N, CA, C, O and the ligand as a Tripos MOL2 file, in Angstrom:
@<TRIPOS>MOLECULE
protein
  293   291    74     0     0
PROTEIN
NO_CHARGES

@<TRIPOS>ATOM
      1 N           0.8400   -1.1930    0.0240 N.3       1 MET1
      2 CA          0.0440    0.0600    0.0720 C.3       1 MET1
      3 C           0.8900    1.2780   -0.0230 C.2       1 MET1
      4 O           1.9170    1.4110    0.6430 O.2       1 MET1
      5 N           0.4470    2.1600   -0.8580 N.am      2 LYS2
      6 CA          1.3170    3.5370   -0.8530 C.3       2 LYS2
      7 C           0.8870    4.3830    0.4080 C.2       2 LYS2
      8 O          -0.1990    4.3580    0.9870 O.2       2 LYS2
      9 N           1.9370    5.0900    0.6730 N.am      3 LYS3
     10 CA          1.6910    6.1130    1.8160 C.3       3 LYS3
     11 C           1.9210    7.4940    1.3790 C.2       3 LYS3
     12 O           2.5820    7.7020    0.3610 O.2       3 LYS3
     13 N           1.4210    8.4670    2.0780 N.am      4 GLU4
     14 CA          1.7130    9.6770    1.6250 C.3       4 GLU4
     15 C           2.8350   10.3540    2.3200 C.2       4 GLU4
     16 O           2.8850   10.2260    3.5440 O.2       4 GLU4
     17 N           3.7530   11.0630    1.7100 N.am      5 TYR5
     18 CA          4.8950   11.5740    2.1330 C.3       5 TYR5
     19 C           4.8990   13.0850    2.1140 C.2       5 TYR5
     20 O           4.2860   13.6890    1.2340 O.2       5 TYR5
     21 N           5.6120   13.7490    3.1150 N.am      6 TYR6
     22 CA          5.8910   15.1320    3.1940 C.3       6 TYR6
     23 C           7.1740   15.5270    3.4850 C.2       6 TYR6
     24 O           7.8460   14.7260    4.1350 O.2       6 TYR6
     25 N           7.7000   16.6180    3.1450 N.am      7 ILE7
     26 CA          9.0860   17.1590    3.6650 C.3       7 ILE7
     27 C           9.0190   18.3560    4.4070 C.2       7 ILE7
     28 O           8.3800   19.3290    4.0050 O.2       7 ILE7
     29 N           9.6510   18.3370    5.4770 N.am      8 ASN8
     30 CA          9.6170   19.5220    6.3510 C.3       8 ASN8
     31 C          10.3360   20.7360    5.8200 C.2       8 ASN8
     32 O          11.5420   20.6600    5.5850 O.2       8 ASN8
     33 N           9.6080   21.9450    5.6010 N.am      9 LYS9
     34 CA         10.2520   23.0840    5.0940 C.3       9 LYS9
     35 C          11.3980   23.4870    5.9890 C.2       9 LYS9
     36 O          12.2900   24.1830    5.5050 O.2       9 LYS9
     37 N          11.4470   23.1500    7.1200 N.am     10 ASN10
     38 CA         12.3810   23.7580    8.1380 C.3      10 ASN10
     39 C          13.5620   22.6620    8.2940 C.2      10 ASN10
     40 O          13.3740   21.4450    8.2880 O.2      10 ASN10
     41 N          14.6870   23.2440    8.4200 N.am     11 GLN11
     42 CA         15.9400   22.2910    8.6740 C.3      11 GLN11
     43 C          15.8580   21.9000   10.1130 C.2      11 GLN11
     44 O          15.3490   22.6070   10.9830 O.2      11 GLN11
     45 N          16.4380   20.6320   10.3190 N.am     12 GLN12
     46 CA         16.7590   20.1890   11.5620 C.3      12 GLN12
     47 C          17.9450   20.8540   12.1640 C.2      12 GLN12
     48 O          18.6230   21.5240   11.3860 O.2      12 GLN12
     49 N          18.3130   20.7920   13.3860 N.am     13 SER13
     50 CA         19.5410   21.3630   13.8810 C.3      13 SER13
     51 C          20.8340   20.9550   13.1580 C.2      13 SER13
     52 O          21.8230   21.6860   13.1940 O.2      13 SER13
     53 N          20.8220   19.8040   12.5120 N.am     14 ASN14
     54 CA         22.0680   19.3040   11.8160 C.3      14 ASN14
     55 C          21.9700   19.8000   10.5140 C.2      14 ASN14
     56 O          22.9590   19.5520    9.8250 O.2      14 ASN14
     57 N          20.9430   20.5160    9.8920 N.am     15 GLY15
     58 CA         20.7090   20.9730    8.6150 C.3      15 GLY15
     59 C          19.9440   20.1760    7.7040 C.2      15 GLY15
     60 O          19.7280   20.5300    6.5450 O.2      15 GLY15
     61 N          19.4710   18.9500    8.2810 N.am     16 ASP16
     62 CA         18.7010   18.1160    7.3530 C.3      16 ASP16
     63 C          17.1910   18.5180    7.1440 C.2      16 ASP16
     64 O          16.5430   19.0190    8.0630 O.2      16 ASP16
     65 N          16.7030   18.3000    6.0070 N.am     17 TYR17
     66 CA         15.3840   18.4860    5.8250 C.3      17 TYR17
     67 C          14.7590   17.0780    5.8390 C.2      17 TYR17
     68 O          15.0810   16.3010    4.9410 O.2      17 TYR17
     69 N          13.8440   16.6730    6.8400 N.am     18 GLU18
     70 CA         13.2430   15.4400    6.9670 C.3      18 GLU18
     71 C          12.0210   14.9980    6.1290 C.2      18 GLU18
     72 O          11.1110   15.7880    5.8780 O.2      18 GLU18
     73 N          12.0230   13.8130    5.7360 N.am     19 VAL19
     74 CA         10.7890   13.2540    4.9090 C.3      19 VAL19
     75 C          10.0260   12.4210    6.0000 C.2      19 VAL19
     76 O          10.6310   11.6410    6.7350 O.2      19 VAL19
     77 N           8.7300   12.6140    6.0670 N.am     20 HIS20
     78 CA          7.9220   12.0080    6.8330 C.3      20 HIS20
     79 C           6.6920   11.4370    6.1800 C.2      20 HIS20
     80 O           6.1280   11.9550    5.2160 O.2      20 HIS20
     81 N           6.3120   10.3010    6.7980 N.am     21 GLU21
     82 CA          4.8790    9.7190    6.3510 C.3      21 GLU21
     83 C           3.6980   10.4680    6.8910 C.2      21 GLU21
     84 O           3.8750   11.0600    7.9560 O.2      21 GLU21
     85 N           2.5650   10.5320    6.3420 N.am     22 SER22
     86 CA          1.4590   11.4630    6.8120 C.3      22 SER22
     87 C           1.1520   11.0470    8.0980 C.2      22 SER22
     88 O           0.6280   11.9020    8.8120 O.2      22 SER22
     89 N           1.3820    9.7430    8.6630 N.am     23 SER23
     90 CA          1.0720    9.2970    9.9380 C.3      23 SER23
     91 C           1.8660    9.5120   11.0260 C.2      23 SER23
     92 O           1.4680    9.2150   12.1520 O.2      23 SER23
     93 N           3.1880   10.1030   10.7840 N.am     24 CYS24
     94 CA          4.1900   10.1670   11.6890 C.3      24 CYS24
     95 C           3.6320   11.2780   12.7550 C.2      24 CYS24
     96 O           2.9460   12.2490   12.4340 O.2      24 CYS24
     97 N           4.0600   10.9490   14.0960 N.am     25 ARG25
     98 CA          3.6870   11.8850   15.1550 C.3      25 ARG25
     99 C           4.6190   13.0120   15.2320 C.2      25 ARG25
    100 O           4.4650   13.9130   16.0550 O.2      25 ARG25
    101 N           5.7210   12.9740   14.2700 N.am     26 PHE26
    102 CA          6.5040   14.3480   14.1610 C.3      26 PHE26
    103 C           6.2040   14.9890   12.8660 C.2      26 PHE26
    104 O           6.9770   15.8510   12.4470 O.2      26 PHE26
    105 N           5.1650   14.6560   12.1940 N.am     27 LEU27
    106 CA          4.9060   15.3760   11.0190 C.3      27 LEU27
    107 C           4.7080   16.7160   11.2300 C.2      27 LEU27
    108 O           3.8160   17.0320   12.0180 O.2      27 LEU27
    109 N           5.5350   17.8110   10.5380 N.am     28 PRO28
    110 CA          5.1230   19.2180   10.7840 C.3      28 PRO28
    111 C           3.7890   19.6880   10.3740 C.2      28 PRO28
    112 O           3.1730   19.1430    9.4580 O.2      28 PRO28
    113 N           3.3230   20.7180   11.0560 N.am     29 SER29
    114 CA          2.1620   21.2990   10.8050 C.3      29 SER29
    115 C           2.0610   21.6580    9.2340 C.2      29 SER29
    116 O           3.0670   21.7790    8.5350 O.2      29 SER29
    117 N           0.6620   21.8250    8.7190 N.am     30 SER30
    118 CA          0.4790   21.9750    7.4100 C.3      30 SER30
    119 C           1.2120   23.1760    6.7670 C.2      30 SER30
    120 O           1.4970   23.0970    5.5720 O.2      30 SER30
    121 N           1.5420   24.2970    7.4840 N.am     31 GLU31
    122 CA          2.2150   25.3920    7.0340 C.3      31 GLU31
    123 C           3.8270   25.1060    6.8690 C.2      31 GLU31
    124 O           4.5730   25.8000    6.1780 O.2      31 GLU31
    125 N           4.2000   24.0250    7.5870 N.am     32 ASN32
    126 CA          5.4990   23.8160    7.6600 C.3      32 ASN32
    127 C           6.0810   22.4640    6.8700 C.2      32 ASN32
    128 O           7.1530   21.9100    7.1140 O.2      32 ASN32
    129 N           5.1790   22.1060    5.9410 N.am     33 ARG33
    130 CA          5.5790   20.8740    5.2280 C.3      33 ARG33
    131 C           5.0260   21.0300    3.6700 C.2      33 ARG33
    132 O           4.1510   21.8130    3.3020 O.2      33 ARG33
    133 N           5.6760   20.1930    2.9450 N.am     34 ILE34
    134 CA          5.3720   20.2730    1.4540 C.3      34 ILE34
    135 C           4.9470   18.8430    1.0270 C.2      34 ILE34
    136 O           5.6690   17.8910    1.3240 O.2      34 ILE34
    137 N           3.9130   18.6890    0.4100 N.am     35 TYR35
    138 CA          3.5610   17.2700   -0.0930 C.3      35 TYR35
    139 C           4.3810   16.7350   -1.2110 C.2      35 TYR35
    140 O           4.5550   17.3900   -2.2390 O.2      35 TYR35
    141 N           4.8490   15.6440   -1.0400 N.am     36 LEU36
    142 CA          5.7050   15.0830   -1.9800 C.3      36 LEU36
    143 C           4.9380   14.0200   -2.8430 C.2      36 LEU36
    144 O           5.3110   13.8370   -4.0010 O.2      36 LEU36
    145 N           3.9300   13.3440   -2.3540 N.am     37 GLY37
    146 CA          3.3290   12.3660   -3.2070 C.3      37 GLY37
    147 C           3.0870   11.0310   -2.4230 C.2      37 GLY37
    148 O           3.5170   10.9230   -1.2750 O.2      37 GLY37
    149 N           2.4750   10.1200   -2.9670 N.am     38 SER38
    150 CA          2.3240    8.7540   -2.3910 C.3      38 SER38
    151 C           3.2290    7.8010   -2.9930 C.2      38 SER38
    152 O           3.3850    7.7680   -4.2130 O.2      38 SER38
    153 N           3.8540    6.9990   -2.1790 N.am     39 PHE39
    154 CA          4.8990    6.0270   -2.5730 C.3      39 PHE39
    155 C           4.9990    4.8350   -1.6790 C.2      39 PHE39
    156 O           4.7420    4.8750   -0.4760 O.2      39 PHE39
    157 N           5.3980    3.7380   -2.3520 N.am     40 TYR40
    158 CA          5.6290    2.5290   -1.6410 C.3      40 TYR40
    159 C           6.6710    2.5360   -0.5820 C.2      40 TYR40
    160 O           6.5170    1.7860    0.3820 O.2      40 TYR40
    161 N           7.7550    3.3320   -0.6610 N.am     41 THR41
    162 CA          8.7860    3.2110    0.2690 C.3      41 THR41
    163 C           9.3180    4.5410    0.4480 C.2      41 THR41
    164 O           9.1590    5.3710   -0.4470 O.2      41 THR41
    165 N           9.9530    4.8390    1.5440 N.am     42 CYS42
    166 CA         10.5120    6.0940    1.9890 C.3      42 CYS42
    167 C          11.7010    6.4070    0.9200 C.2      42 CYS42
    168 O          11.9070    7.5880    0.6410 O.2      42 CYS42
    169 N          12.4170    5.4810    0.3680 N.am     43 GLN43
    170 CA         13.4180    5.7600   -0.5050 C.3      43 GLN43
    171 C          12.7220    6.4860   -1.7740 C.2      43 GLN43
    172 O          13.2480    7.4800   -2.2760 O.2      43 GLN43
    173 N          11.6700    6.0100   -2.2040 N.am     44 GLU44
    174 CA         10.9960    6.7330   -3.4090 C.3      44 GLU44
    175 C          10.6850    8.1010   -3.1520 C.2      44 GLU44
    176 O          10.8070    8.9660   -4.0190 O.2      44 GLU44
    177 N          10.2210    8.3670   -1.7980 N.am     45 ALA45
    178 CA          9.8660    9.7470   -1.4670 C.3      45 ALA45
    179 C          10.9790   10.4920   -1.2680 C.2      45 ALA45
    180 O          10.9020   11.6620   -1.6450 O.2      45 ALA45
    181 N          12.0590   10.1050   -0.7440 N.am     46 VAL46
    182 CA         13.3480   10.8700   -0.5480 C.3      46 VAL46
    183 C          13.9010   11.2950   -2.0070 C.2      46 VAL46
    184 O          14.3210   12.4270   -2.2500 O.2      46 VAL46
    185 N          13.8450   10.2150   -2.9690 N.am     47 ASN47
    186 CA         14.2640   10.4440   -4.3300 C.3      47 ASN47
    187 C          13.4000   11.6600   -5.0390 C.2      47 ASN47
    188 O          13.9040   12.5570   -5.7150 O.2      47 ASN47
    189 N          12.1090   11.5180   -4.7700 N.am     48 GLU48
    190 CA         11.3100   12.5650   -5.3220 C.3      48 GLU48
    191 C          11.6450   13.9650   -4.6240 C.2      48 GLU48
    192 O          11.7390   14.9720   -5.3260 O.2      48 GLU48
    193 N          11.8050   14.0190   -3.3900 N.am     49 ALA49
    194 CA         12.1590   15.3260   -2.7530 C.3      49 ALA49
    195 C          13.4330   15.7290   -3.3250 C.2      49 ALA49
    196 O          13.5150   16.9260   -3.6030 O.2      49 ALA49
    197 N          14.4890   14.9670   -3.5720 N.am     50 LYS50
    198 CA         15.7120   15.3830   -4.1720 C.3      50 LYS50
    199 C          15.5760   15.8720   -5.5000 C.2      50 LYS50
    200 O          16.3080   16.7640   -5.9310 O.2      50 LYS50
    201 N          14.6260   15.3050   -6.2100 N.am     51 ARG51
    202 CA         14.3300   15.7030   -7.6840 C.3      51 ARG51
    203 C          13.6390   17.2000   -7.6010 C.2      51 ARG51
    204 O          14.0000   18.1100   -8.3470 O.2      51 ARG51
    205 N          12.7130   17.3340   -6.7100 N.am     52 LEU52
    206 CA         12.0350   18.6860   -6.4950 C.3      52 LEU52
    207 C          12.9930   19.7810   -5.9310 C.2      52 LEU52
    208 O          12.8660   20.9630   -6.2530 O.2      52 LEU52
    209 N          13.9860   19.3230   -5.0490 N.am     53 PHE53
    210 CA         14.8140   20.1960   -4.4730 C.3      53 PHE53
    211 C          16.1980   19.9430   -4.6960 C.2      53 PHE53
    212 O          16.8220   19.6090   -3.6890 O.2      53 PHE53
    213 N          16.7780   20.0130   -5.6690 N.am     54 PRO54
    214 CA         18.0940   19.4980   -6.1390 C.3      54 PRO54
    215 C          19.0200   20.5060   -5.3590 C.2      54 PRO54
    216 O          20.0590   19.9660   -4.9770 O.2      54 PRO54
    217 N          18.8970   21.8710   -5.0190 N.am     55 ALA55
    218 CA         19.8170   22.4350   -4.2720 C.3      55 ALA55
    219 C          19.9770   21.9020   -2.7690 C.2      55 ALA55
    220 O          20.9920   22.1570   -2.1230 O.2      55 ALA55
    221 N          19.0170   21.2180   -2.2980 N.am     56 GLN56
    222 CA         19.0280   20.6130   -0.8760 C.3      56 GLN56
    223 C          19.2610   19.2320   -0.8870 C.2      56 GLN56
    224 O          19.0960   18.6290    0.1730 O.2      56 GLN56
    225 N          19.6650   18.5280   -2.0330 N.am     57 ARG57
    226 CA         19.5560   17.2280   -2.0980 C.3      57 ARG57
    227 C          20.5340   16.4290   -1.0340 C.2      57 ARG57
    228 O          20.2420   15.3790   -0.4630 O.2      57 ARG57
    229 N          21.6610   17.1110   -0.9110 N.am     58 ASN58
    230 CA         22.5230   16.5690    0.2340 C.3      58 ASN58
    231 C          22.0400   16.5310    1.6600 C.2      58 ASN58
    232 O          22.5020   15.7550    2.4970 O.2      58 ASN58
    233 N          21.0030   17.4850    1.9160 N.am     59 ASN59
    234 CA         20.5250   17.6350    3.1990 C.3      59 ASN59
    235 C          19.0560   17.0230    3.2280 C.2      59 ASN59
    236 O          18.2880   17.4240    4.1020 O.2      59 ASN59
    237 N          18.6730   16.1560    2.3940 N.am     60 ILE60
    238 CA         17.3790   15.6000    2.4530 C.3      60 ILE60
    239 C          17.5130   14.1460    3.0580 C.2      60 ILE60
    240 O          18.2810   13.3540    2.5120 O.2      60 ILE60
    241 N          16.7710   13.7690    4.1920 N.am     61 ASN61
    242 CA         16.9470   12.5620    4.8260 C.3      61 ASN61
    243 C          15.5960   12.0560    5.3890 C.2      61 ASN61
    244 O          14.6710   12.8200    5.6660 O.2      61 ASN61
    245 N          15.5500   10.7000    5.5370 N.am     62 GLY62
    246 CA         14.2270   10.1250    6.1880 C.3      62 GLY62
    247 C          14.1640   10.3040    7.7510 C.2      62 GLY62
    248 O          15.1620   10.1680    8.4580 O.2      62 GLY62
    249 N          13.1150   10.5680    8.1570 N.am     63 CYS63
    250 CA         12.9040   10.6940    9.4950 C.3      63 CYS63
    251 C          13.1770    9.4450   10.3520 C.2      63 CYS63
    252 O          12.7890    8.3330    9.9940 O.2      63 CYS63
    253 N          13.8040    9.6430   11.4090 N.am     64 TYR64
    254 CA         14.3150    8.5610   12.1730 C.3      64 TYR64
    255 C          13.1320    7.6750   12.6160 C.2      64 TYR64
    256 O          13.2490    6.4510   12.6560 O.2      64 TYR64
    257 N          12.0520    8.2770   12.9290 N.am     65 TYR65
    258 CA         10.8570    7.5460   13.5060 C.3      65 TYR65
    259 C           9.9290    6.6800   12.6370 C.2      65 TYR65
    260 O           9.5860    5.5160   12.8460 O.2      65 TYR65
    261 N           9.5750    7.5420   11.5530 N.am     66 CYS66
    262 CA          8.6900    6.8320   10.5180 C.3      66 CYS66
    263 C           9.3460    6.3540    9.2100 C.2      66 CYS66
    264 O           8.7690    5.6050    8.4210 O.2      66 CYS66
    265 N          10.6500    6.8600    9.0230 N.am     67 SER67
    266 CA         11.1190    6.3510    7.8030 C.3      67 SER67
    267 C          12.6220    5.9300    8.1210 C.2      67 SER67
    268 O          13.5550    6.3460    7.4350 O.2      67 SER67
    269 N          12.7750    5.1570    9.1060 N.am     68 ASN68
    270 CA         14.1850    4.7240    9.6460 C.3      68 ASN68
    271 C          14.9720    4.1580    8.7050 C.2      68 ASN68
    272 O          16.1810    4.3820    8.7530 O.2      68 ASN68
    273 N          14.4440    3.3480    7.7090 N.am     69 ALA69
    274 CA         15.1020    2.9110    6.5470 C.3      69 ALA69
    275 C          15.8700    3.7580    5.7480 C.2      69 ALA69
    276 O          16.8130    3.3280    5.0840 O.2      69 ALA69
    277 N          15.4820    5.1240    5.7640 N.am     70 CYS70
    278 CA         16.0380    6.2350    4.9640 C.3      70 CYS70
    279 C          16.5630    7.1160    5.8930 C.2      70 CYS70
    280 O          16.8320    8.2450    5.4800 O.2      70 CYS70
    281 N          16.7920    6.8240    7.1800 N.am     71 HIS71
    282 CA         17.4940    7.8640    8.0170 C.3      71 HIS71
    283 C          18.9850    7.4240    7.9710 C.2      71 HIS71
    284 O          19.4150    6.3150    8.2870 O.2      71 HIS71
    285 N          19.7410    8.5590    7.4920 N.am     72 THR72
    286 CA         21.2310    8.2840    7.3470 C.3      72 THR72
    287 C          22.0530    9.2180    8.1450 C.2      72 THR72
    288 O          23.2390    8.9730    8.3650 O.2      72 THR72
    289 N          21.4770   10.2580    8.5770 N.am     73 SER73
    290 CA         22.2400   11.2380    9.4800 C.3      73 SER73
    291 C          21.4100   11.8930   10.4730 C.2      73 SER73
    292 O          21.9080   12.7020   11.2570 O.2      73 SER73
    293 ZN          8.4410   11.1030   10.7690 Zn       74 ZN74
@<TRIPOS>BOND
     1     1     2 1
     2     2     3 1
     3     3     4 2
     4     3     5 am
     5     5     6 1
     6     6     7 1
     7     7     8 2
     8     7     9 am
     9     9    10 1
    10    10    11 1
    11    11    12 2
    12    11    13 am
    13    13    14 1
    14    14    15 1
    15    15    16 2
    16    15    17 am
    17    17    18 1
    18    18    19 1
    19    19    20 2
    20    19    21 am
    21    21    22 1
    22    22    23 1
    23    23    24 2
    24    23    25 am
    25    25    26 1
    26    26    27 1
    27    27    28 2
    28    27    29 am
    29    29    30 1
    30    30    31 1
    31    31    32 2
    32    31    33 am
    33    33    34 1
    34    34    35 1
    35    35    36 2
    36    35    37 am
    37    37    38 1
    38    38    39 1
    39    39    40 2
    40    39    41 am
    41    41    42 1
    42    42    43 1
    43    43    44 2
    44    43    45 am
    45    45    46 1
    46    46    47 1
    47    47    48 2
    48    47    49 am
    49    49    50 1
    50    50    51 1
    51    51    52 2
    52    51    53 am
    53    53    54 1
    54    54    55 1
    55    55    56 2
    56    55    57 am
    57    57    58 1
    58    58    59 1
    59    59    60 2
    60    59    61 am
    61    61    62 1
    62    62    63 1
    63    63    64 2
    64    63    65 am
    65    65    66 1
    66    66    67 1
    67    67    68 2
    68    67    69 am
    69    69    70 1
    70    70    71 1
    71    71    72 2
    72    71    73 am
    73    73    74 1
    74    74    75 1
    75    75    76 2
    76    75    77 am
    77    77    78 1
    78    78    79 1
    79    79    80 2
    80    79    81 am
    81    81    82 1
    82    82    83 1
    83    83    84 2
    84    83    85 am
    85    85    86 1
    86    86    87 1
    87    87    88 2
    88    87    89 am
    89    89    90 1
    90    90    91 1
    91    91    92 2
    92    91    93 am
    93    93    94 1
    94    94    95 1
    95    95    96 2
    96    95    97 am
    97    97    98 1
    98    98    99 1
    99    99   100 2
   100    99   101 am
   101   101   102 1
   102   102   103 1
   103   103   104 2
   104   103   105 am
   105   105   106 1
   106   106   107 1
   107   107   108 2
   108   107   109 am
   109   109   110 1
   110   110   111 1
   111   111   112 2
   112   111   113 am
   113   113   114 1
   114   114   115 1
   115   115   116 2
   116   115   117 am
   117   117   118 1
   118   118   119 1
   119   119   120 2
   120   119   121 am
   121   121   122 1
   122   122   123 1
   123   123   124 2
   124   123   125 am
   125   125   126 1
   126   126   127 1
   127   127   128 2
   128   127   129 am
   129   129   130 1
   130   130   131 1
   131   131   132 2
   132   131   133 am
   133   133   134 1
   134   134   135 1
   135   135   136 2
   136   135   137 am
   137   137   138 1
   138   138   139 1
   139   139   140 2
   140   139   141 am
   141   141   142 1
   142   142   143 1
   143   143   144 2
   144   143   145 am
   145   145   146 1
   146   146   147 1
   147   147   148 2
   148   147   149 am
   149   149   150 1
   150   150   151 1
   151   151   152 2
   152   151   153 am
   153   153   154 1
   154   154   155 1
   155   155   156 2
   156   155   157 am
   157   157   158 1
   158   158   159 1
   159   159   160 2
   160   159   161 am
   161   161   162 1
   162   162   163 1
   163   163   164 2
   164   163   165 am
   165   165   166 1
   166   166   167 1
   167   167   168 2
   168   167   169 am
   169   169   170 1
   170   170   171 1
   171   171   172 2
   172   171   173 am
   173   173   174 1
   174   174   175 1
   175   175   176 2
   176   175   177 am
   177   177   178 1
   178   178   179 1
   179   179   180 2
   180   179   181 am
   181   181   182 1
   182   182   183 1
   183   183   184 2
   184   183   185 am
   185   185   186 1
   186   186   187 1
   187   187   188 2
   188   187   189 am
   189   189   190 1
   190   190   191 1
   191   191   192 2
   192   191   193 am
   193   193   194 1
   194   194   195 1
   195   195   196 2
   196   195   197 am
   197   197   198 1
   198   198   199 1
   199   199   200 2
   200   199   201 am
   201   201   202 1
   202   202   203 1
   203   203   204 2
   204   203   205 am
   205   205   206 1
   206   206   207 1
   207   207   208 2
   208   207   209 am
   209   209   210 1
   210   210   211 1
   211   211   212 2
   212   211   213 am
   213   213   214 1
   214   214   215 1
   215   215   216 2
   216   215   217 am
   217   217   218 1
   218   218   219 1
   219   219   220 2
   220   219   221 am
   221   221   222 1
   222   222   223 1
   223   223   224 2
   224   223   225 am
   225   225   226 1
   226   226   227 1
   227   227   228 2
   228   227   229 am
   229   229   230 1
   230   230   231 1
   231   231   232 2
   232   231   233 am
   233   233   234 1
   234   234   235 1
   235   235   236 2
   236   235   237 am
   237   237   238 1
   238   238   239 1
   239   239   240 2
   240   239   241 am
   241   241   242 1
   242   242   243 1
   243   243   244 2
   244   243   245 am
   245   245   246 1
   246   246   247 1
   247   247   248 2
   248   247   249 am
   249   249   250 1
   250   250   251 1
   251   251   252 2
   252   251   253 am
   253   253   254 1
   254   254   255 1
   255   255   256 2
   256   255   257 am
   257   257   258 1
   258   258   259 1
   259   259   260 2
   260   259   261 am
   261   261   262 1
   262   262   263 1
   263   263   264 2
   264   263   265 am
   265   265   266 1
   266   266   267 1
   267   267   268 2
   268   267   269 am
   269   269   270 1
   270   270   271 1
   271   271   272 2
   272   271   273 am
   273   273   274 1
   274   274   275 1
   275   275   276 2
   276   275   277 am
   277   277   278 1
   278   278   279 1
   279   279   280 2
   280   279   281 am
   281   281   282 1
   282   282   283 1
   283   283   284 2
   284   283   285 am
   285   285   286 1
   286   286   287 1
   287   287   288 2
   288   287   289 am
   289   289   290 1
   290   290   291 1
   291   291   292 2
@<TRIPOS>SUBSTRUCTURE
     1 MET1         2 RESIDUE 1 A MET
     2 LYS2         6 RESIDUE 1 A LYS
     3 LYS3        10 RESIDUE 1 A LYS
     4 GLU4        14 RESIDUE 1 A GLU
     5 TYR5        18 RESIDUE 1 A TYR
     6 TYR6        22 RESIDUE 1 A TYR
     7 ILE7        26 RESIDUE 1 A ILE
     8 ASN8        30 RESIDUE 1 A ASN
     9 LYS9        34 RESIDUE 1 A LYS
    10 ASN10       38 RESIDUE 1 A ASN
    11 GLN11       42 RESIDUE 1 A GLN
    12 GLN12       46 RESIDUE 1 A GLN
    13 SER13       50 RESIDUE 1 A SER
    14 ASN14       54 RESIDUE 1 A ASN
    15 GLY15       58 RESIDUE 1 A GLY
    16 ASP16       62 RESIDUE 1 A ASP
    17 TYR17       66 RESIDUE 1 A TYR
    18 GLU18       70 RESIDUE 1 A GLU
    19 VAL19       74 RESIDUE 1 A VAL
    20 HIS20       78 RESIDUE 1 A HIS
    21 GLU21       82 RESIDUE 1 A GLU
    22 SER22       86 RESIDUE 1 A SER
    23 SER23       90 RESIDUE 1 A SER
    24 CYS24       94 RESIDUE 1 A CYS
    25 ARG25       98 RESIDUE 1 A ARG
    26 PHE26      102 RESIDUE 1 A PHE
    27 LEU27      106 RESIDUE 1 A LEU
    28 PRO28      110 RESIDUE 1 A PRO
    29 SER29      114 RESIDUE 1 A SER
    30 SER30      118 RESIDUE 1 A SER
    31 GLU31      122 RESIDUE 1 A GLU
    32 ASN32      126 RESIDUE 1 A ASN
    33 ARG33      130 RESIDUE 1 A ARG
    34 ILE34      134 RESIDUE 1 A ILE
    35 TYR35      138 RESIDUE 1 A TYR
    36 LEU36      142 RESIDUE 1 A LEU
    37 GLY37      146 RESIDUE 1 A GLY
    38 SER38      150 RESIDUE 1 A SER
    39 PHE39      154 RESIDUE 1 A PHE
    40 TYR40      158 RESIDUE 1 A TYR
    41 THR41      162 RESIDUE 1 A THR
    42 CYS42      166 RESIDUE 1 A CYS
    43 GLN43      170 RESIDUE 1 A GLN
    44 GLU44      174 RESIDUE 1 A GLU
    45 ALA45      178 RESIDUE 1 A ALA
    46 VAL46      182 RESIDUE 1 A VAL
    47 ASN47      186 RESIDUE 1 A ASN
    48 GLU48      190 RESIDUE 1 A GLU
    49 ALA49      194 RESIDUE 1 A ALA
    50 LYS50      198 RESIDUE 1 A LYS
    51 ARG51      202 RESIDUE 1 A ARG
    52 LEU52      206 RESIDUE 1 A LEU
    53 PHE53      210 RESIDUE 1 A PHE
    54 PRO54      214 RESIDUE 1 A PRO
    55 ALA55      218 RESIDUE 1 A ALA
    56 GLN56      222 RESIDUE 1 A GLN
    57 ARG57      226 RESIDUE 1 A ARG
    58 ASN58      230 RESIDUE 1 A ASN
    59 ASN59      234 RESIDUE 1 A ASN
    60 ILE60      238 RESIDUE 1 A ILE
    61 ASN61      242 RESIDUE 1 A ASN
    62 GLY62      246 RESIDUE 1 A GLY
    63 CYS63      250 RESIDUE 1 A CYS
    64 TYR64      254 RESIDUE 1 A TYR
    65 TYR65      258 RESIDUE 1 A TYR
    66 CYS66      262 RESIDUE 1 A CYS
    67 SER67      266 RESIDUE 1 A SER
    68 ASN68      270 RESIDUE 1 A ASN
    69 ALA69      274 RESIDUE 1 A ALA
    70 CYS70      278 RESIDUE 1 A CYS
    71 HIS71      282 RESIDUE 1 A HIS
    72 THR72      286 RESIDUE 1 A THR
    73 SER73      290 RESIDUE 1 A SER
    74 ZN74       293 GROUP 0 **** ****
């Protein structure tokens, strides 16, 4: 089943922009997030975020809690 993914508009303290599932308890509020689309895996969502925001691609990372498989830093 696909899940909806969002990216946080605000950077974490380490400079990362985190990608979250819509069900994550750390999902940013609606004014602080951008909808990425619905995907089967967090990796697809991260890839889409990097395509949409190429200038930030080195700072896009999966959320530790909802997208741990894509959390690298
Ligand atoms: Zn999350």
